[in-house]
DSSP file (Angstrom, degrees, kcal/mol; ACC not computed):
  #  RESIDUE AA STRUCTURE BP1 BP2  ACC     N-H-->O    O-->H-N    N-H-->O    O-->H-N    TCO  KAPPA ALPHA  PHI   PSI    X-CA   Y-CA   Z-CA
    1    1 A X              0   0    0      0, 0.0     2,-0.1     0, 0.0     6,-0.0   0.000 360.0 360.0 360.0 134.6   36.3   46.1   -2.4
    2    2 A X    >   -     0   0    0      1,-0.1     3,-1.1     4,-0.1     0, 0.0  -0.412 360.0-121.2 -78.2 155.5   36.2   42.4   -1.2
    3    3 A X  T 3  S+     0   0    0      1,-0.2    -1,-0.1    -2,-0.1     0, 0.0   0.674 107.8  62.5 -70.7 -16.9   37.0   39.7   -3.7
    4    4 A X  T 3  S+     0   0    0      2,-0.1     2,-0.3     0, 0.0    -1,-0.2   0.583  90.5  80.6 -87.1  -7.2   33.7   38.0   -3.3
    5    5 A X  S <  S-     0   0    0     -3,-1.1     2,-0.1     2,-0.0     5,-0.0  -0.750  75.0-134.6 -97.9 143.2   31.7   41.0   -4.6
    6    6 A X    >>  -     0   0    0     -2,-0.3     3,-1.8     1,-0.1     4,-0.5  -0.464  35.9 -95.3 -87.4 170.5   31.3   41.8   -8.2
    7    7 A X  T 34 S+     0   0    0      1,-0.3     4,-0.3     2,-0.2     3,-0.3   0.772 125.6  44.1 -59.6 -31.0   31.8   45.3   -9.5
    8    8 A X  T 3> S+     0   0    0      1,-0.2     4,-2.5     2,-0.1    -1,-0.3   0.478  88.7  90.8 -93.2  -2.0   28.1   46.1   -9.4
    9    9 A X  H <> S+     0   0    0     -3,-1.8     4,-3.0     1,-0.2    -1,-0.2   0.860  85.9  50.9 -65.2 -37.3   27.5   44.5   -5.9
   10   10 A X  H  X S+     0   0    0     -4,-0.5     4,-2.7    -3,-0.3    -1,-0.2   0.910 110.7  49.2 -64.8 -40.7   28.2   47.8   -4.1
   11   11 A X  H  > S+     0   0    0     -4,-0.3     4,-1.7     2,-0.2    -2,-0.2   0.938 113.7  46.1 -62.0 -47.9   25.7   49.6   -6.3
   12   12 A X  H  <>S+     0   0    0     -4,-2.5     5,-2.8     1,-0.2     4,-0.4   0.901 112.3  51.4 -60.9 -42.7   23.1   46.9   -5.7
   13   13 A X  H ><5S+     0   0    0     -4,-3.0     3,-0.9     1,-0.2    -2,-0.2   0.898 107.5  52.8 -62.2 -41.4   23.9   47.0   -2.0
   14   14 A X  H 3<5S+     0   0    0     -4,-2.7    -1,-0.2     1,-0.2    -2,-0.2   0.845 114.4  41.1 -62.9 -34.9   23.4   50.8   -1.9
   15   15 A X  T 3<5S-     0   0    0     -4,-1.7    -1,-0.2     2,-0.2    -2,-0.2   0.373 113.3-119.9 -96.8   4.9   20.0   50.5   -3.6
   16   16 A X  T < 5 +     0   0    0     -3,-0.9     2,-0.4    -4,-0.4    -3,-0.2   0.849  69.9 131.4  58.8  39.4   19.1   47.5   -1.4
   17   17 A X      < -     0   0    0     -5,-2.8    -1,-0.2    -6,-0.1    -2,-0.2  -0.953  59.9-113.2-114.4 139.2   18.6   45.1   -4.4
   18   18 A X        -     0   0    0     -2,-0.4     2,-0.3    -3,-0.1     3,-0.0  -0.471  30.8-109.4 -74.0 144.9   20.3   41.7   -4.5
   19   19 A X     >  -     0   0    0     -2,-0.2     4,-2.5     1,-0.2     5,-0.2  -0.542  20.6-145.7 -68.5 125.9   22.9   41.1   -7.1
   20   20 A X  H  > S+     0   0    0     -2,-0.3     4,-1.9     1,-0.2    -1,-0.2   0.819  95.8  58.9 -68.5 -27.8   21.5   38.7   -9.7
   21   21 A X  H  > S+     0   0    0      2,-0.2     4,-0.9     1,-0.2    -1,-0.2   0.936 113.9  35.6 -66.3 -43.0   24.9   37.0  -10.2
   22   22 A X  H  > S+     0   0    0      2,-0.2     4,-2.0     1,-0.2     3,-0.2   0.858 114.6  56.6 -77.1 -35.3   25.1   36.0   -6.6
   23   23 A X  H  X S+     0   0    0     -4,-2.5     4,-2.7     1,-0.2    -2,-0.2   0.862 101.2  58.5 -63.6 -34.5   21.4   35.4   -6.2
   24   24 A X  H  X S+     0   0    0     -4,-1.9     4,-2.1    -5,-0.2    -1,-0.2   0.886 104.0  51.6 -61.8 -38.4   21.7   33.0   -9.1
   25   25 A X  H  X S+     0   0    0     -4,-0.9     4,-2.2    -3,-0.2    -2,-0.2   0.915 110.7  47.8 -60.8 -47.2   24.3   30.9   -7.1
   26   26 A X  H  X S+     0   0    0     -4,-2.0     4,-2.5     2,-0.2    -2,-0.2   0.900 109.9  52.5 -63.6 -39.6   22.0   30.8   -4.1
   27   27 A X  H  X S+     0   0    0     -4,-2.7     4,-2.8     1,-0.2    -1,-0.2   0.927 108.3  51.5 -60.4 -43.6   19.0   29.7   -6.3
   28   28 A X  H  X S+     0   0    0     -4,-2.1     4,-2.0     1,-0.2    -1,-0.2   0.899 111.2  48.0 -61.2 -41.3   21.2   26.9   -7.8
   29   29 A X  H  X S+     0   0    0     -4,-2.2     4,-1.9     2,-0.2    -1,-0.2   0.907 112.5  47.7 -68.1 -40.4   22.0   25.7   -4.3
   30   30 A X  H  X S+     0   0    0     -4,-2.5     4,-3.0     1,-0.2    -2,-0.2   0.902 109.1  54.3 -64.9 -39.1   18.4   25.9   -3.2
   31   31 A X  H  X S+     0   0    0     -4,-2.8     4,-2.6     1,-0.2    -1,-0.2   0.897 106.8  52.1 -62.5 -40.4   17.4   24.0   -6.3
   32   32 A X  H  X S+     0   0    0     -4,-2.0     4,-2.2     2,-0.2    -1,-0.2   0.876 110.2  48.2 -61.9 -40.5   19.9   21.3   -5.4
   33   33 A X  H  X S+     0   0    0     -4,-1.9     4,-3.1     2,-0.2     5,-0.2   0.927 110.9  50.3 -66.6 -42.8   18.4   21.0   -2.0
   34   34 A X  H  X S+     0   0    0     -4,-3.0     4,-2.9     1,-0.2    -2,-0.2   0.939 111.9  47.9 -60.0 -44.7   14.9   20.8   -3.4
   35   35 A X  H  X S+     0   0    0     -4,-2.6     4,-2.5     1,-0.2    -1,-0.2   0.899 112.0  50.6 -63.9 -37.8   15.9   18.1   -5.9
   36   36 A X  H  X S+     0   0    0     -4,-2.2     4,-2.2     2,-0.2    -1,-0.2   0.932 112.7  44.9 -65.0 -43.3   17.6   16.2   -3.0
   37   37 A X  H  X S+     0   0    0     -4,-3.1     4,-2.4     2,-0.2    -2,-0.2   0.886 112.8  51.8 -67.7 -37.3   14.5   16.4   -0.8
   38   38 A X  H  X S+     0   0    0     -4,-2.9     4,-2.5    -5,-0.2    -1,-0.2   0.889 110.3  49.1 -67.0 -37.1   12.3   15.4   -3.8
   39   39 A X  H  X S+     0   0    0     -4,-2.5     4,-2.4     2,-0.2    -2,-0.2   0.901 110.6  50.0 -66.7 -38.7   14.6   12.4   -4.3
   40   40 A X  H  X S+     0   0    0     -4,-2.2     4,-2.1     2,-0.2    -2,-0.2   0.903 111.3  49.1 -66.1 -40.9   14.4   11.5   -0.7
   41   41 A X  H  X S+     0   0    0     -4,-2.4     4,-2.4     2,-0.2    -2,-0.2   0.914 111.5  49.5 -62.6 -43.9   10.6   11.7   -0.9
   42   42 A X  H  X S+     0   0    0     -4,-2.5     4,-2.0     1,-0.2    -2,-0.2   0.892 111.3  48.2 -64.0 -40.5   10.5    9.6   -4.0
   43   43 A X  H  X S+     0   0    0     -4,-2.4     4,-2.1     2,-0.2    -1,-0.2   0.874 111.5  50.6 -65.6 -36.7   12.7    7.0   -2.4
   44   44 A X  H  X S+     0   0    0     -4,-2.1     4,-2.4     2,-0.2    -2,-0.2   0.901 111.2  49.1 -68.8 -40.9   10.5    7.0    0.8
   45   45 A X  H  X S+     0   0    0     -4,-2.4     4,-2.4     2,-0.2    -2,-0.2   0.865 111.0  49.0 -63.6 -38.1    7.4    6.5   -1.4
   46   46 A X  H  X S+     0   0    0     -4,-2.0     4,-2.6     2,-0.2    -2,-0.2   0.897 111.1  50.8 -68.3 -40.4    9.0    3.7   -3.3
   47   47 A X  H  X S+     0   0    0     -4,-2.1     4,-2.0     2,-0.2    -2,-0.2   0.917 113.0  44.9 -65.1 -42.5   10.0    2.0    0.0
   48   48 A X  H  X S+     0   0    0     -4,-2.4     4,-2.4     2,-0.2    -2,-0.2   0.897 112.0  53.6 -66.8 -40.4    6.4    2.4    1.4
   49   49 A X  H  X S+     0   0    0     -4,-2.4     4,-2.2     2,-0.2    -2,-0.2   0.927 109.8  46.5 -56.2 -49.8    5.1    1.1   -1.9
   50   50 A X  H  X S+     0   0    0     -4,-2.6     4,-2.4     1,-0.2    -1,-0.2   0.893 111.4  52.3 -64.4 -39.6    7.2   -2.0   -1.8
   51   51 A X  H  X S+     0   0    0     -4,-2.0     4,-1.9     1,-0.2    -1,-0.2   0.899 112.3  45.6 -60.9 -42.8    6.3   -2.6    1.9
   52   52 A X  H  X S+     0   0    0     -4,-2.4     4,-2.2     2,-0.2    -2,-0.2   0.833 110.1  54.8 -68.5 -33.9    2.6   -2.4    0.9
   53   53 A X  H  X S+     0   0    0     -4,-2.2     4,-2.4     2,-0.2    -2,-0.2   0.932 109.6  46.2 -64.6 -48.0    3.1   -4.6   -2.1
   54   54 A X  H  X S+     0   0    0     -4,-2.4     4,-1.8     1,-0.2    -2,-0.2   0.891 113.2  49.9 -62.0 -41.5    4.7   -7.3    0.1
   55   55 A X  H  X S+     0   0    0     -4,-1.9     4,-1.8     2,-0.2    -1,-0.2   0.892 110.3  50.3 -62.6 -40.9    1.9   -7.0    2.6
   56   56 A X  H  X S+     0   0    0     -4,-2.2     4,-2.4     1,-0.2    -2,-0.2   0.887 107.9  53.5 -66.7 -41.1   -0.7   -7.3   -0.1
   57   57 A X  H  X S+     0   0    0     -4,-2.4     4,-2.1     1,-0.2    -1,-0.2   0.884 108.9  48.4 -61.8 -39.2    0.9  -10.4   -1.5
   58   58 A X  H  X S+     0   0    0     -4,-1.8     4,-2.3     2,-0.2    -1,-0.2   0.867 110.6  51.9 -70.5 -33.8    0.8  -12.1    1.8
   59   59 A X  H  X S+     0   0    0     -4,-1.8     4,-2.4     2,-0.2    -2,-0.2   0.915 108.7  50.8 -63.7 -44.0   -2.9  -11.1    2.2
   60   60 A X  H  X S+     0   0    0     -4,-2.4     4,-2.3     2,-0.2    -2,-0.2   0.894 110.8  48.6 -65.5 -41.3   -3.7  -12.6   -1.2
   61   61 A X  H  X S+     0   0    0     -4,-2.1     4,-2.1     2,-0.2    -1,-0.2   0.939 112.5  47.8 -61.0 -46.3   -2.0  -15.9   -0.2
   62   62 A X  H  X S+     0   0    0     -4,-2.3     4,-2.4     1,-0.2    -2,-0.2   0.875 110.3  52.8 -59.6 -39.3   -3.8  -16.1    3.0
   63   63 A X  H  X S+     0   0    0     -4,-2.4     4,-2.4     1,-0.2    -1,-0.2   0.912 107.7  51.3 -64.1 -43.1   -7.1  -15.3    1.2
   64   64 A X  H  X S+     0   0    0     -4,-2.3     4,-2.1     2,-0.2    -1,-0.2   0.894 109.5  50.1 -62.4 -39.3   -6.4  -18.1   -1.2
   65   65 A X  H  X S+     0   0    0     -4,-2.1     4,-2.3     1,-0.2    -2,-0.2   0.929 112.6  47.1 -63.0 -43.9   -5.8  -20.6    1.7
   66   66 A X  H  X S+     0   0    0     -4,-2.4     4,-2.5     1,-0.2    -2,-0.2   0.864 109.1  53.5 -68.0 -33.6   -9.0  -19.5    3.4
   67   67 A X  H  X S+     0   0    0     -4,-2.4     4,-2.1     2,-0.2    -1,-0.2   0.905 110.3  47.7 -65.4 -41.5  -11.0  -19.8    0.2
   68   68 A X  H  X S+     0   0    0     -4,-2.1     4,-2.3     2,-0.2    -2,-0.2   0.919 111.8  50.2 -64.8 -43.4   -9.7  -23.4   -0.3
   69   69 A X  H  X S+     0   0    0     -4,-2.3     4,-2.4     1,-0.2    -2,-0.2   0.914 109.9  51.2 -63.0 -42.3  -10.6  -24.2    3.3
   70   70 A X  H  X S+     0   0    0     -4,-2.5     4,-2.3     1,-0.2    -1,-0.2   0.886 108.4  52.0 -61.5 -40.9  -14.1  -22.7    2.8
   71   71 A X  H  X S+     0   0    0     -4,-2.1     4,-2.5     2,-0.2    -2,-0.2   0.921 109.5  48.8 -60.9 -45.9  -14.6  -24.9   -0.3
   72   72 A X  H  X S+     0   0    0     -4,-2.3     4,-2.5     1,-0.2    -2,-0.2   0.916 111.9  49.3 -61.8 -42.7  -13.7  -28.1    1.6
   73   73 A X  H  X S+     0   0    0     -4,-2.4     4,-2.7     1,-0.2    -1,-0.2   0.895 109.8  51.0 -65.1 -37.8  -16.0  -27.2    4.4
   74   74 A X  H  X S+     0   0    0     -4,-2.3     4,-2.4     2,-0.2    -1,-0.2   0.925 111.1  48.4 -63.8 -42.3  -18.8  -26.5    2.0
   75   75 A X  H  X S+     0   0    0     -4,-2.5     4,-2.3     1,-0.2    -2,-0.2   0.929 112.6  48.4 -65.3 -40.6  -18.3  -29.9    0.3
   76   76 A X  H  X S+     0   0    0     -4,-2.5     4,-2.6     1,-0.2    -1,-0.2   0.924 111.5  50.7 -64.8 -40.7  -18.2  -31.6    3.6
   77   77 A X  H  X S+     0   0    0     -4,-2.7     4,-2.2     1,-0.2    -1,-0.2   0.905 109.8  49.3 -60.5 -41.2  -21.4  -29.8    4.6
   78   78 A X  H  X S+     0   0    0     -4,-2.4     4,-2.3     2,-0.2    -1,-0.2   0.886 111.0  50.7 -65.6 -38.7  -23.1  -30.8    1.4
   79   79 A X  H  X S+     0   0    0     -4,-2.3     4,-2.3     1,-0.2    -2,-0.2   0.945 112.7  46.0 -65.8 -46.3  -22.1  -34.5    2.0
   80   80 A X  H  X S+     0   0    0     -4,-2.6     4,-2.4     1,-0.2    -2,-0.2   0.897 111.8  51.6 -64.3 -38.8  -23.4  -34.5    5.5
   81   81 A X  H  X S+     0   0    0     -4,-2.2     4,-2.0     2,-0.2    -1,-0.2   0.890 110.8  46.5 -65.2 -42.4  -26.6  -32.9    4.5
   82   82 A X  H  X S+     0   0    0     -4,-2.3     4,-2.3     2,-0.2    -1,-0.2   0.876 112.6  52.4 -67.5 -37.3  -27.3  -35.5    1.7
   83   83 A X  H  X S+     0   0    0     -4,-2.3     4,-2.4    -5,-0.2    -2,-0.2   0.908 110.1  47.0 -65.3 -41.4  -26.4  -38.2    4.2
   84   84 A X  H  X S+     0   0    0     -4,-2.4     4,-2.3     2,-0.2    -2,-0.2   0.885 110.4  52.4 -67.8 -36.2  -28.9  -36.9    6.7
   85   85 A X  H  X S+     0   0    0     -4,-2.0     4,-2.2     2,-0.2    -2,-0.2   0.925 110.5  48.9 -59.0 -48.3  -31.6  -36.5    4.0
   86   86 A X  H  X S+     0   0    0     -4,-2.3     4,-2.0     1,-0.2    -2,-0.2   0.911 110.6  50.0 -60.7 -43.7  -31.0  -40.2    3.0
   87   87 A X  H  X S+     0   0    0     -4,-2.4     4,-2.5     1,-0.2    -1,-0.2   0.899 108.7  52.5 -66.4 -38.4  -31.2  -41.3    6.6
   88   88 A X  H  X S+     0   0    0     -4,-2.3     4,-2.8     1,-0.2    -1,-0.2   0.897 108.5  51.0 -57.5 -42.7  -34.5  -39.4    7.1
   89   89 A X  H  X S+     0   0    0     -4,-2.2     4,-1.4     2,-0.2    -1,-0.2   0.880 109.7  50.1 -64.8 -39.8  -35.9  -41.1    4.1
   90   90 A X  H  X S+     0   0    0     -4,-2.0     4,-0.8     2,-0.2    -2,-0.2   0.935 112.3  47.0 -62.1 -46.4  -35.0  -44.5    5.4
   91   91 A X  H >< S+     0   0    0     -4,-2.5     3,-0.7     1,-0.2    -2,-0.2   0.893 111.3  50.6 -62.9 -42.4  -36.5  -43.7    8.7
   92   92 A X  H 3< S+     0   0    0     -4,-2.8    -1,-0.2     1,-0.2    -2,-0.2   0.736 105.0  58.2 -69.0 -22.0  -39.7  -42.4    7.2
   93   93 A X  H 3< S+     0   0    0     -4,-1.4     2,-0.4    -3,-0.2    -1,-0.2   0.697  86.5  90.1 -81.0 -17.9  -40.1  -45.5    5.0
   94   94 A X  S << S-     0   0    0     -4,-0.8     2,-0.1    -3,-0.7    -4,-0.0  -0.657  86.9-117.6 -78.5 129.6  -40.1  -47.8    8.0
   95   95 A X        -     0   0    0     -2,-0.4     2,-0.5     1,-0.1    -2,-0.1  -0.438  21.2-133.1 -72.7 138.1  -43.6  -48.4    9.3
   96   96 A X        -     0   0    0     -2,-0.1     2,-0.1    -4,-0.1    -1,-0.1  -0.775  25.7-117.0 -92.1 127.8  -44.3  -47.1   12.8
   97   97 A X        -     0   0    0     -2,-0.5     2,-0.6     1,-0.1    -1,-0.0  -0.390  24.0-140.7 -65.6 139.9  -46.1  -49.7   14.9
   98   98 A X        -     0   0    0     -2,-0.1     2,-0.6     2,-0.0    -1,-0.1  -0.888  16.0-171.0-105.6 125.8  -49.5  -48.6   16.1
   99   99 A X              0   0    0     -2,-0.6    -2,-0.0     1,-0.1     0, 0.0  -0.928 360.0 360.0-116.1 106.4  -50.6  -49.6   19.7
  100  100 A X              0   0    0     -2,-0.6    -1,-0.1     0, 0.0    -2,-0.0   0.503 360.0 360.0 -77.2 360.0  -54.2  -48.8   20.4
């Protein structure tokens, strides 16, 4: 009998059933691999999440700059509009000479 087999392994081998004692070791190894791959997936998700967070922050800053620029353009537009309305009122108040 080989030293790696337990006393009931030959009996299990004869009946084509896995030995629970050795099967337990394999399950523990597989569990470790699963935990390792789950940890890698978790780290990958955290890395992607951080990348998206940084990208989102830059988009928010750019959006704020554009909002301020749009506000300045709106104010300039309002000033030009009021100036043109004032000029139209001045022009309309001047009498137009009539030549028959």
